[in-house]
PyMOL Python script that loads the backbone (N, CA, C, O; Angstrom):
from pymol import cmd

cmd.read_pdbstr("""\
ATOM      1  N   MET A   1     -10.078  11.040  -1.333  1.00  0.00           N
ATOM      2  CA  MET A   1     -10.621  11.618  -2.552  1.00  0.00           C
ATOM      3  C   MET A   1     -10.360  13.129  -2.540  1.00  0.00           C
ATOM      4  O   MET A   1     -10.446  13.779  -1.498  1.00  0.00           O
ATOM      5  N   ILE A   2     -10.050  13.654  -3.684  1.00  0.00           N
ATOM      6  CA  ILE A   2      -9.782  15.083  -3.813  1.00  0.00           C
ATOM      7  C   ILE A   2     -10.712  15.662  -4.876  1.00  0.00           C
ATOM      8  O   ILE A   2     -10.999  15.014  -5.883  1.00  0.00           O
ATOM      9  N   THR A   3     -11.175  16.879  -4.643  1.00  0.00           N
ATOM     10  CA  THR A   3     -12.080  17.514  -5.602  1.00  0.00           C
ATOM     11  C   THR A   3     -11.295  18.354  -6.607  1.00  0.00           C
ATOM     12  O   THR A   3     -10.141  18.714  -6.377  1.00  0.00           O
ATOM     13  N   LYS A   4     -11.945  18.651  -7.711  1.00  0.00           N
ATOM     14  CA  LYS A   4     -11.337  19.530  -8.722  1.00  0.00           C
ATOM     15  C   LYS A   4     -10.973  20.870  -8.110  1.00  0.00           C
ATOM     16  O   LYS A   4      -9.904  21.413  -8.385  1.00  0.00           O
ATOM     17  N   GLU A   5     -11.857  21.402  -7.283  1.00  0.00           N
ATOM     18  CA  GLU A   5     -11.635  22.702  -6.660  1.00  0.00           C
ATOM     19  C   GLU A   5     -10.417  22.680  -5.744  1.00  0.00           C
ATOM     20  O   GLU A   5      -9.664  23.652  -5.692  1.00  0.00           O
ATOM     21  N   GLU A   6     -10.217  21.584  -5.026  1.00  0.00           N
ATOM     22  CA  GLU A   6      -9.043  21.467  -4.152  1.00  0.00           C
ATOM     23  C   GLU A   6      -7.753  21.458  -4.973  1.00  0.00           C
ATOM     24  O   GLU A   6      -6.766  22.087  -4.591  1.00  0.00           O
ATOM     25  N   VAL A   7      -7.763  20.749  -6.091  1.00  0.00           N
ATOM     26  CA  VAL A   7      -6.582  20.713  -6.965  1.00  0.00           C
ATOM     27  C   VAL A   7      -6.295  22.116  -7.494  1.00  0.00           C
ATOM     28  O   VAL A   7      -5.149  22.567  -7.479  1.00  0.00           O
ATOM     29  N   ILE A   8      -7.322  22.793  -7.954  1.00  0.00           N
ATOM     30  CA  ILE A   8      -7.157  24.158  -8.476  1.00  0.00           C
ATOM     31  C   ILE A   8      -6.601  25.075  -7.390  1.00  0.00           C
ATOM     32  O   ILE A   8      -5.682  25.852  -7.647  1.00  0.00           O
ATOM     33  N   ASN A   9      -7.144  24.994  -6.194  1.00  0.00           N
ATOM     34  CA  ASN A   9      -6.688  25.851  -5.082  1.00  0.00           C
ATOM     35  C   ASN A   9      -5.238  25.585  -4.710  1.00  0.00           C
ATOM     36  O   ASN A   9      -4.484  26.525  -4.463  1.00  0.00           O
ATOM     37  N   LEU A  10      -4.839  24.327  -4.665  1.00  0.00           N
ATOM     38  CA  LEU A  10      -3.456  23.989  -4.321  1.00  0.00           C
ATOM     39  C   LEU A  10      -2.473  24.529  -5.351  1.00  0.00           C
ATOM     40  O   LEU A  10      -1.417  25.054  -4.998  1.00  0.00           O
ATOM     41  N   ILE A  11      -2.827  24.397  -6.628  1.00  0.00           N
ATOM     42  CA  ILE A  11      -1.931  24.864  -7.685  1.00  0.00           C
ATOM     43  C   ILE A  11      -1.883  26.389  -7.724  1.00  0.00           C
ATOM     44  O   ILE A  11      -0.806  26.969  -7.866  1.00  0.00           O
ATOM     45  N   THR A  12      -3.032  27.043  -7.602  1.00  0.00           N
ATOM     46  CA  THR A  12      -3.029  28.512  -7.657  1.00  0.00           C
ATOM     47  C   THR A  12      -2.375  29.130  -6.418  1.00  0.00           C
ATOM     48  O   THR A  12      -1.890  30.260  -6.472  1.00  0.00           O
ATOM     49  N   LYS A  13      -2.360  28.403  -5.318  1.00  0.00           N
ATOM     50  CA  LYS A  13      -1.631  28.883  -4.134  1.00  0.00           C
ATOM     51  C   LYS A  13      -0.133  28.927  -4.426  1.00  0.00           C
ATOM     52  O   LYS A  13       0.552  29.864  -4.016  1.00  0.00           O
ATOM     53  N   LYS A  14       0.376  27.919  -5.131  1.00  0.00           N
ATOM     54  CA  LYS A  14       1.799  27.836  -5.484  1.00  0.00           C
ATOM     55  C   LYS A  14       2.128  28.738  -6.674  1.00  0.00           C
ATOM     56  O   LYS A  14       3.206  29.331  -6.726  1.00  0.00           O
ATOM     57  N   LEU A  15       1.206  28.841  -7.626  1.00  0.00           N
ATOM     58  CA  LEU A  15       1.407  29.612  -8.860  1.00  0.00           C
ATOM     59  C   LEU A  15       0.256  30.612  -9.001  1.00  0.00           C
ATOM     60  O   LEU A  15      -0.703  30.350  -9.727  1.00  0.00           O
ATOM     61  N   PRO A  16       0.343  31.746  -8.319  1.00  0.00           N
ATOM     62  CA  PRO A  16      -0.776  32.689  -8.245  1.00  0.00           C
ATOM     63  C   PRO A  16      -1.321  33.192  -9.591  1.00  0.00           C
ATOM     64  O   PRO A  16      -2.503  33.521  -9.690  1.00  0.00           O
ATOM     65  N   SER A  17      -0.481  33.253 -10.614  1.00  0.00           N
ATOM     66  CA  SER A  17      -0.962  33.780 -11.899  1.00  0.00           C
ATOM     67  C   SER A  17      -1.639  32.709 -12.757  1.00  0.00           C
ATOM     68  O   SER A  17      -2.100  32.999 -13.861  1.00  0.00           O
ATOM     69  N   SER A  18      -1.701  31.483 -12.258  1.00  0.00           N
ATOM     70  CA  SER A  18      -2.098  30.363 -13.110  1.00  0.00           C
ATOM     71  C   SER A  18      -3.589  30.267 -13.381  1.00  0.00           C
ATOM     72  O   SER A  18      -4.433  30.680 -12.585  1.00  0.00           O
ATOM     73  N   GLN A  19      -3.865  29.702 -14.544  1.00  0.00           N
ATOM     74  CA  GLN A  19      -5.197  29.232 -14.905  1.00  0.00           C
ATOM     75  C   GLN A  19      -5.077  27.721 -14.872  1.00  0.00           C
ATOM     76  O   GLN A  19      -4.157  27.156 -15.462  1.00  0.00           O
ATOM     77  N   VAL A  20      -6.003  27.063 -14.183  1.00  0.00           N
ATOM     78  CA  VAL A  20      -5.916  25.618 -13.992  1.00  0.00           C
ATOM     79  C   VAL A  20      -7.213  24.969 -14.460  1.00  0.00           C
ATOM     80  O   VAL A  20      -8.310  25.402 -14.104  1.00  0.00           O
ATOM     81  N   PHE A  21      -7.063  23.925 -15.263  1.00  0.00           N
ATOM     82  CA  PHE A  21      -8.201  23.177 -15.767  1.00  0.00           C
ATOM     83  C   PHE A  21      -8.012  21.720 -15.361  1.00  0.00           C
ATOM     84  O   PHE A  21      -6.964  21.129 -15.623  1.00  0.00           O
ATOM     85  N   VAL A  22      -9.036  21.138 -14.715  1.00  0.00           N
ATOM     86  CA  VAL A  22      -8.936  19.777 -14.195  1.00  0.00           C
ATOM     87  C   VAL A  22     -10.069  18.940 -14.776  1.00  0.00           C
ATOM     88  O   VAL A  22     -11.230  19.351 -14.797  1.00  0.00           O
ATOM     89  N   GLU A  23      -9.695  17.756 -15.247  1.00  0.00           N
ATOM     90  CA  GLU A  23     -10.681  16.809 -15.781  1.00  0.00           C
ATOM     91  C   GLU A  23     -10.464  15.464 -15.106  1.00  0.00           C
ATOM     92  O   GLU A  23      -9.334  14.986 -15.009  1.00  0.00           O
ATOM     93  N   ASN A  24     -11.552  14.853 -14.639  1.00  0.00           N
ATOM     94  CA  ASN A  24     -11.467  13.508 -14.071  1.00  0.00           C
ATOM     95  C   ASN A  24     -11.427  12.512 -15.219  1.00  0.00           C
ATOM     96  O   ASN A  24     -12.311  12.508 -16.076  1.00  0.00           O
ATOM     97  N   LEU A  25     -10.407  11.672 -15.236  1.00  0.00           N
ATOM     98  CA  LEU A  25     -10.294  10.653 -16.275  1.00  0.00           C
ATOM     99  C   LEU A  25     -10.929   9.337 -15.831  1.00  0.00           C
ATOM    100  O   LEU A  25     -11.517   8.618 -16.637  1.00  0.00           O
ATOM    101  N   LYS A  26     -10.802   9.031 -14.535  1.00  0.00           N
ATOM    102  CA  LYS A  26     -11.350   7.790 -13.997  1.00  0.00           C
ATOM    103  C   LYS A  26     -11.502   7.992 -12.498  1.00  0.00           C
ATOM    104  O   LYS A  26     -10.516   8.183 -11.786  1.00  0.00           O
ATOM    105  N   GLY A  27     -12.722   7.949 -12.028  1.00  0.00           N
ATOM    106  CA  GLY A  27     -12.935   8.214 -10.612  1.00  0.00           C
ATOM    107  C   GLY A  27     -12.502   9.633 -10.302  1.00  0.00           C
ATOM    108  O   GLY A  27     -12.541  10.498 -11.176  1.00  0.00           O
ATOM    109  N   ASN A  28     -12.095   9.881  -9.078  1.00  0.00           N
ATOM    110  CA  ASN A  28     -11.597  11.206  -8.713  1.00  0.00           C
ATOM    111  C   ASN A  28     -10.111  11.194  -8.434  1.00  0.00           C
ATOM    112  O   ASN A  28      -9.562  12.186  -7.954  1.00  0.00           O
ATOM    113  N   ASP A  29      -9.438  10.068  -8.733  1.00  0.00           N
ATOM    114  CA  ASP A  29      -8.005  10.007  -8.437  1.00  0.00           C
ATOM    115  C   ASP A  29      -7.131   9.894  -9.681  1.00  0.00           C
ATOM    116  O   ASP A  29      -5.906   9.856  -9.562  1.00  0.00           O
ATOM    117  N   HIS A  30      -7.724   9.839 -10.864  1.00  0.00           N
ATOM    118  CA  HIS A  30      -6.999   9.866 -12.134  1.00  0.00           C
ATOM    119  C   HIS A  30      -7.375  11.177 -12.824  1.00  0.00           C
ATOM    120  O   HIS A  30      -8.499  11.333 -13.301  1.00  0.00           O
ATOM    121  N   LEU A  31      -6.449  12.099 -12.873  1.00  0.00           N
ATOM    122  CA  LEU A  31      -6.765  13.451 -13.327  1.00  0.00           C
ATOM    123  C   LEU A  31      -5.928  13.869 -14.526  1.00  0.00           C
ATOM    124  O   LEU A  31      -4.776  13.463 -14.682  1.00  0.00           O
ATOM    125  N   GLN A  32      -6.538  14.687 -15.361  1.00  0.00           N
ATOM    126  CA  GLN A  32      -5.810  15.401 -16.407  1.00  0.00           C
ATOM    127  C   GLN A  32      -5.853  16.868 -16.017  1.00  0.00           C
ATOM    128  O   GLN A  32      -6.928  17.442 -15.848  1.00  0.00           O
ATOM    129  N   VAL A  33      -4.681  17.472 -15.875  1.00  0.00           N
ATOM    130  CA  VAL A  33      -4.580  18.855 -15.414  1.00  0.00           C
ATOM    131  C   VAL A  33      -3.791  19.668 -16.424  1.00  0.00           C
ATOM    132  O   VAL A  33      -2.712  19.265 -16.858  1.00  0.00           O
ATOM    133  N   THR A  34      -4.339  20.813 -16.793  1.00  0.00           N
ATOM    134  CA  THR A  34      -3.651  21.775 -17.644  1.00  0.00           C
ATOM    135  C   THR A  34      -3.423  23.030 -16.819  1.00  0.00           C
ATOM    136  O   THR A  34      -4.350  23.560 -16.206  1.00  0.00           O
ATOM    137  N   VAL A  35      -2.180  23.501 -16.809  1.00  0.00           N
ATOM    138  CA  VAL A  35      -1.830  24.700 -16.047  1.00  0.00           C
ATOM    139  C   VAL A  35      -1.163  25.693 -16.994  1.00  0.00           C
ATOM    140  O   VAL A  35      -0.184  25.368 -17.666  1.00  0.00           O
ATOM    141  N   ILE A  36      -1.703  26.898 -17.034  1.00  0.00           N
ATOM    142  CA  ILE A  36      -1.135  27.989 -17.820  1.00  0.00           C
ATOM    143  C   ILE A  36      -0.691  29.052 -16.820  1.00  0.00           C
ATOM    144  O   ILE A  36      -1.506  29.580 -16.062  1.00  0.00           O
ATOM    145  N   ALA A  37       0.613  29.365 -16.821  1.00  0.00           N
ATOM    146  CA  ALA A  37       1.114  30.283 -15.791  1.00  0.00           C
ATOM    147  C   ALA A  37       2.286  31.115 -16.286  1.00  0.00           C
ATOM    148  O   ALA A  37       3.151  30.631 -17.017  1.00  0.00           O
ATOM    149  N   ASN A  38       2.294  32.375 -15.873  1.00  0.00           N
ATOM    150  CA  ASN A  38       3.436  33.262 -16.159  1.00  0.00           C
ATOM    151  C   ASN A  38       4.716  32.750 -15.503  1.00  0.00           C
ATOM    152  O   ASN A  38       5.813  32.961 -16.021  1.00  0.00           O
ATOM    153  N   GLU A  39       4.573  32.078 -14.365  1.00  0.00           N
ATOM    154  CA  GLU A  39       5.740  31.574 -13.639  1.00  0.00           C
ATOM    155  C   GLU A  39       6.549  30.571 -14.464  1.00  0.00           C
ATOM    156  O   GLU A  39       7.703  30.297 -14.134  1.00  0.00           O
ATOM    157  N   PHE A  40       5.972  30.025 -15.518  1.00  0.00           N
ATOM    158  CA  PHE A  40       6.661  29.047 -16.364  1.00  0.00           C
ATOM    159  C   PHE A  40       7.587  29.703 -17.392  1.00  0.00           C
ATOM    160  O   PHE A  40       8.388  29.015 -18.025  1.00  0.00           O
ATOM    161  N   ASN A  41       7.487  31.016 -17.565  1.00  0.00           N
ATOM    162  CA  ASN A  41       8.337  31.702 -18.552  1.00  0.00           C
ATOM    163  C   ASN A  41       9.801  31.402 -18.299  1.00  0.00           C
ATOM    164  O   ASN A  41      10.293  31.580 -17.184  1.00  0.00           O
ATOM    165  N   GLY A  42      10.504  30.943 -19.336  1.00  0.00           N
ATOM    166  CA  GLY A  42      11.928  30.678 -19.256  1.00  0.00           C
ATOM    167  C   GLY A  42      12.300  29.359 -18.610  1.00  0.00           C
ATOM    168  O   GLY A  42      13.485  29.039 -18.509  1.00  0.00           O
ATOM    169  N   LEU A  43      11.314  28.585 -18.168  1.00  0.00           N
ATOM    170  CA  LEU A  43      11.596  27.302 -17.525  1.00  0.00           C
ATOM    171  C   LEU A  43      11.434  26.154 -18.514  1.00  0.00           C
ATOM    172  O   LEU A  43      10.602  26.210 -19.419  1.00  0.00           O
ATOM    173  N   SER A  44      12.236  25.118 -18.328  1.00  0.00           N
ATOM    174  CA  SER A  44      12.073  23.911 -19.140  1.00  0.00           C
ATOM    175  C   SER A  44      10.763  23.229 -18.757  1.00  0.00           C
ATOM    176  O   SER A  44      10.180  23.513 -17.711  1.00  0.00           O
ATOM    177  N   LEU A  45      10.316  22.328 -19.621  1.00  0.00           N
ATOM    178  CA  LEU A  45       9.099  21.580 -19.351  1.00  0.00           C
ATOM    179  C   LEU A  45       9.227  20.786 -18.052  1.00  0.00           C
ATOM    180  O   LEU A  45       8.273  20.698 -17.280  1.00  0.00           O
ATOM    181  N   VAL A  46      10.389  20.215 -17.815  1.00  0.00           N
ATOM    182  CA  VAL A  46      10.625  19.455 -16.578  1.00  0.00           C
ATOM    183  C   VAL A  46      10.463  20.359 -15.357  1.00  0.00           C
ATOM    184  O   VAL A  46       9.799  19.977 -14.392  1.00  0.00           O
ATOM    185  N   LYS A  47      11.057  21.545 -15.386  1.00  0.00           N
ATOM    186  CA  LYS A  47      10.946  22.491 -14.267  1.00  0.00           C
ATOM    187  C   LYS A  47       9.495  22.938 -14.064  1.00  0.00           C
ATOM    188  O   LYS A  47       9.041  23.090 -12.930  1.00  0.00           O
ATOM    189  N   GLN A  48       8.776  23.147 -15.163  1.00  0.00           N
ATOM    190  CA  GLN A  48       7.358  23.521 -15.071  1.00  0.00           C
ATOM    191  C   GLN A  48       6.579  22.427 -14.346  1.00  0.00           C
ATOM    192  O   GLN A  48       5.795  22.707 -13.439  1.00  0.00           O
ATOM    193  N   HIS A  49       6.801  21.188 -14.754  1.00  0.00           N
ATOM    194  CA  HIS A  49       6.088  20.067 -14.139  1.00  0.00           C
ATOM    195  C   HIS A  49       6.478  19.906 -12.675  1.00  0.00           C
ATOM    196  O   HIS A  49       5.635  19.591 -11.836  1.00  0.00           O
ATOM    197  N   GLN A  50       7.758  20.122 -12.368  1.00  0.00           N
ATOM    198  CA  GLN A  50       8.196  20.014 -10.978  1.00  0.00           C
ATOM    199  C   GLN A  50       7.489  21.022 -10.079  1.00  0.00           C
ATOM    200  O   GLN A  50       7.176  20.714  -8.929  1.00  0.00           O
ATOM    201  N   LEU A  51       7.235  22.222 -10.594  1.00  0.00           N
ATOM    202  CA  LEU A  51       6.495  23.224  -9.814  1.00  0.00           C
ATOM    203  C   LEU A  51       5.091  22.738  -9.488  1.00  0.00           C
ATOM    204  O   LEU A  51       4.618  22.891  -8.361  1.00  0.00           O
ATOM    205  N   VAL A  52       4.430  22.155 -10.474  1.00  0.00           N
ATOM    206  CA  VAL A  52       3.060  21.665 -10.254  1.00  0.00           C
ATOM    207  C   VAL A  52       3.089  20.471  -9.300  1.00  0.00           C
ATOM    208  O   VAL A  52       2.275  20.392  -8.380  1.00  0.00           O
ATOM    209  N   TYR A  53       4.022  19.543  -9.515  1.00  0.00           N
ATOM    210  CA  TYR A  53       4.125  18.389  -8.618  1.00  0.00           C
ATOM    211  C   TYR A  53       4.373  18.836  -7.185  1.00  0.00           C
ATOM    212  O   TYR A  53       3.839  18.235  -6.253  1.00  0.00           O
ATOM    213  N   SER A  54       5.171  19.877  -6.992  1.00  0.00           N
ATOM    214  CA  SER A  54       5.443  20.350  -5.633  1.00  0.00           C
ATOM    215  C   SER A  54       4.184  20.905  -4.976  1.00  0.00           C
ATOM    216  O   SER A  54       4.026  20.814  -3.759  1.00  0.00           O
ATOM    217  N   ALA A  55       3.294  21.477  -5.772  1.00  0.00           N
ATOM    218  CA  ALA A  55       2.032  21.989  -5.224  1.00  0.00           C
ATOM    219  C   ALA A  55       1.109  20.854  -4.800  1.00  0.00           C
ATOM    220  O   ALA A  55       0.264  21.031  -3.923  1.00  0.00           O
ATOM    221  N   LEU A  56       1.270  19.689  -5.423  1.00  0.00           N
ATOM    222  CA  LEU A  56       0.391  18.542  -5.155  1.00  0.00           C
ATOM    223  C   LEU A  56       1.120  17.408  -4.431  1.00  0.00           C
ATOM    224  O   LEU A  56       0.661  16.266  -4.429  1.00  0.00           O
ATOM    225  N   LYS A  57       2.252  17.735  -3.820  1.00  0.00           N
ATOM    226  CA  LYS A  57       3.138  16.743  -3.211  1.00  0.00           C
ATOM    227  C   LYS A  57       2.410  15.801  -2.250  1.00  0.00           C
ATOM    228  O   LYS A  57       2.512  14.582  -2.381  1.00  0.00           O
ATOM    229  N   GLU A  58       1.690  16.353  -1.302  1.00  0.00           N
ATOM    230  CA  GLU A  58       1.010  15.529  -0.301  1.00  0.00           C
ATOM    231  C   GLU A  58      -0.081  14.670  -0.915  1.00  0.00           C
ATOM    232  O   GLU A  58      -0.259  13.515  -0.530  1.00  0.00           O
ATOM    233  N   GLU A  59      -0.808  15.227  -1.864  1.00  0.00           N
ATOM    234  CA  GLU A  59      -1.915  14.505  -2.498  1.00  0.00           C
ATOM    235  C   GLU A  59      -1.395  13.346  -3.350  1.00  0.00           C
ATOM    236  O   GLU A  59      -2.034  12.297  -3.434  1.00  0.00           O
ATOM    237  N   LEU A  60      -0.238  13.538  -3.977  1.00  0.00           N
ATOM    238  CA  LEU A  60       0.377  12.464  -4.750  1.00  0.00           C
ATOM    239  C   LEU A  60       0.944  11.386  -3.817  1.00  0.00           C
ATOM    240  O   LEU A  60       0.804  10.194  -4.091  1.00  0.00           O
ATOM    241  N   ALA A  61       1.580  11.799  -2.723  1.00  0.00           N
ATOM    242  CA  ALA A  61       2.177  10.854  -1.775  1.00  0.00           C
ATOM    243  C   ALA A  61       1.121   9.984  -1.097  1.00  0.00           C
ATOM    244  O   ALA A  61       1.344   8.795  -0.868  1.00  0.00           O
ATOM    245  N   SER A  62      -0.016  10.574  -0.780  1.00  0.00           N
ATOM    246  CA  SER A  62      -1.084   9.839  -0.106  1.00  0.00           C
ATOM    247  C   SER A  62      -1.970   9.077  -1.085  1.00  0.00           C
ATOM    248  O   SER A  62      -2.869   8.342  -0.677  1.00  0.00           O
ATOM    249  N   GLU A  63      -1.714   9.257  -2.368  1.00  0.00           N
ATOM    250  CA  GLU A  63      -2.489   8.675  -3.459  1.00  0.00           C
ATOM    251  C   GLU A  63      -3.928   9.179  -3.505  1.00  0.00           C
ATOM    252  O   GLU A  63      -4.806   8.509  -4.049  1.00  0.00           O
ATOM    253  N   ALA A  64      -4.173  10.366  -2.931  1.00  0.00           N
ATOM    254  CA  ALA A  64      -5.449  11.036  -3.177  1.00  0.00           C
ATOM    255  C   ALA A  64      -5.539  11.315  -4.677  1.00  0.00           C
ATOM    256  O   ALA A  64      -6.618  11.307  -5.269  1.00  0.00           O
ATOM    257  N   ILE A  65      -4.361  11.562  -5.275  1.00  0.00           N
ATOM    258  CA  ILE A  65      -4.230  11.612  -6.734  1.00  0.00           C
ATOM    259  C   ILE A  65      -3.356  10.417  -7.097  1.00  0.00           C
ATOM    260  O   ILE A  65      -2.170  10.377  -6.770  1.00  0.00           O
ATOM    261  N   HIS A  66      -3.955   9.449  -7.774  1.00  0.00           N
ATOM    262  CA  HIS A  66      -3.232   8.226  -8.122  1.00  0.00           C
ATOM    263  C   HIS A  66      -2.476   8.371  -9.441  1.00  0.00           C
ATOM    264  O   HIS A  66      -1.360   7.874  -9.591  1.00  0.00           O
ATOM    265  N   ALA A  67      -3.107   9.063 -10.394  1.00  0.00           N
ATOM    266  CA  ALA A  67      -2.481   9.268 -11.708  1.00  0.00           C
ATOM    267  C   ALA A  67      -2.728  10.706 -12.145  1.00  0.00           C
ATOM    268  O   ALA A  67      -3.820  11.247 -11.969  1.00  0.00           O
ATOM    269  N   LEU A  68      -1.689  11.315 -12.719  1.00  0.00           N
ATOM    270  CA  LEU A  68      -1.789  12.707 -13.126  1.00  0.00           C
ATOM    271  C   LEU A  68      -1.223  12.875 -14.533  1.00  0.00           C
ATOM    272  O   LEU A  68      -0.029  12.682 -14.766  1.00  0.00           O
ATOM    273  N   ALA A  69      -2.095  13.233 -15.457  1.00  0.00           N
ATOM    274  CA  ALA A  69      -1.665  13.612 -16.803  1.00  0.00           C
ATOM    275  C   ALA A  69      -1.558  15.127 -16.782  1.00  0.00           C
ATOM    276  O   ALA A  69      -2.549  15.821 -16.556  1.00  0.00           O
ATOM    277  N   LEU A  70      -0.358  15.639 -17.018  1.00  0.00           N
ATOM    278  CA  LEU A  70      -0.095  17.057 -16.810  1.00  0.00           C
ATOM    279  C   LEU A  70       0.351  17.739 -18.098  1.00  0.00           C
ATOM    280  O   LEU A  70       1.209  17.242 -18.827  1.00  0.00           O
ATOM    281  N   LYS A  71      -0.261  18.896 -18.352  1.00  0.00           N
ATOM    282  CA  LYS A  71       0.154  19.738 -19.476  1.00  0.00           C
ATOM    283  C   LYS A  71       0.388  21.128 -18.910  1.00  0.00           C
ATOM    284  O   LYS A  71      -0.462  21.669 -18.203  1.00  0.00           O
ATOM    285  N   THR A  72       1.540  21.704 -19.222  1.00  0.00           N
ATOM    286  CA  THR A  72       1.855  23.056 -18.755  1.00  0.00           C
ATOM    287  C   THR A  72       2.212  23.933 -19.947  1.00  0.00           C
ATOM    288  O   THR A  72       2.755  23.463 -20.947  1.00  0.00           O
ATOM    289  N   GLU A  73       1.895  25.212 -19.820  1.00  0.00           N
ATOM    290  CA  GLU A  73       2.249  26.163 -20.867  1.00  0.00           C
ATOM    291  C   GLU A  73       2.243  27.580 -20.315  1.00  0.00           C
ATOM    292  O   GLU A  73       1.699  27.854 -19.246  1.00  0.00           O
ATOM    293  N   THR A  74       2.865  28.468 -21.079  1.00  0.00           N
ATOM    294  CA  THR A  74       2.856  29.879 -20.715  1.00  0.00           C
ATOM    295  C   THR A  74       1.711  30.555 -21.455  1.00  0.00           C
ATOM    296  O   THR A  74       1.270  30.063 -22.494  1.00  0.00           O
ATOM    297  N   PRO A  75       1.220  31.686 -20.930  1.00  0.00           N
ATOM    298  CA  PRO A  75       0.149  32.403 -21.620  1.00  0.00           C
ATOM    299  C   PRO A  75       0.637  32.923 -22.976  1.00  0.00           C
ATOM    300  O   PRO A  75       1.815  33.237 -23.152  1.00  0.00           O
ATOM    301  N   ASN A  76      -0.282  33.003 -23.915  1.00  0.00           N
ATOM    302  CA  ASN A  76       0.067  33.529 -25.256  1.00  0.00           C
ATOM    303  C   ASN A  76       0.190  35.016 -25.256  1.00  0.00           C
ATOM    304  O   ASN A  76       0.476  35.612 -26.294  1.00  0.00           O
TER     305      ASN A  76
END
""", "prot")
cmd.dss("prot")
cmd.show_as("cartoon", "prot")
cmd.util.cbc("prot")
cmd.orient("prot")
């Protein structure tokens, strides 16, 4: 099981400028995550998502996170 705070910490470690919002959809392993980060400037949506997935690589592999609904964007 992974906590919201752990998810936020893992993502902000990889993307220091990010704002991260985590919502449990079902249990603690089905998550909806929104990440807003300067690091996404100029990157395709696929590249943005790959950055977030890389921050959560171990948690996804171990199925601590079973399902991830991900939204990424740059700051306004």
